[in-house]
N, C-alpha and C positions, 0 to 999 in steps of 0.2 A: 530512568533515562530521560534526558531533557527533550528528546525528539519523540513526538507522539505520531503514530501511524494510524490514519483514519480510513484505511481501505474498506473496512467493514461498513462504515457510514456511507461511503460512495456506492458500495455494492447494494446496500439497502435502498438508496435513492434511485438507483438504476434498475432495481428489481432483478439483479443478476446473482447467480450462485458463484461461489468461489471456484468450483471446478470449471465453469464456463469461462471465467476470466483467465484461469490458468491455461486453458486450451487456446484462447484467443491470443495471449501474449507469448505463448511458447515456453512456459516454465512448468515444473511439476507442481502438483497440489501441495506437496510437502514444503517446497521452497516458498510458495506463496504464503503458506501458513507461518513460516518463519518471518516473513516480511510483515504480515498482519499483526503478529503478536509483539512486534518491536524487538525481536531477538536477533535480527540481522545486524551485523557490524557495518555493513555497507550496502549500497544499492547502485547498480550501474545506471548511468543516465539513459542508456538505451532501454533498459527495463522500465524505468520511470516514464520514459516517453511512451512506451507501449501501453502501460497501465493508463496513462492519461488519454491516449487515443481510444482505447477500448471503453473507458468509462466517460469519455467526453467531458473531461475536467482539466483543471490546472494543477501543477505540482503542489501549490499551496492548499488545495482541497484535500490532499492526501497526507502531506507532512505538516506538522505543527511544532513549534518550539515552545517549551514551557520551562521556566527557571525551576530548578530543583530546590526544594526547601531543605537546607542542611542544618537546621536547628534542632 
């Protein structure tokens, strides 16, 4: 996938566990895991906003675009 999700990086920088973030933003640990692994097909702006607020970061700190190499 061309979109890379860096939630783990921000969690490490903030010294926060996944479960704590899930509790703070009001989603299940399973749904957070789907986001973290990049398996989610979409993310609501309200969820992205909650993640950014909880981790004190910008959306660009969490989401990254990388061109896929199709050769």
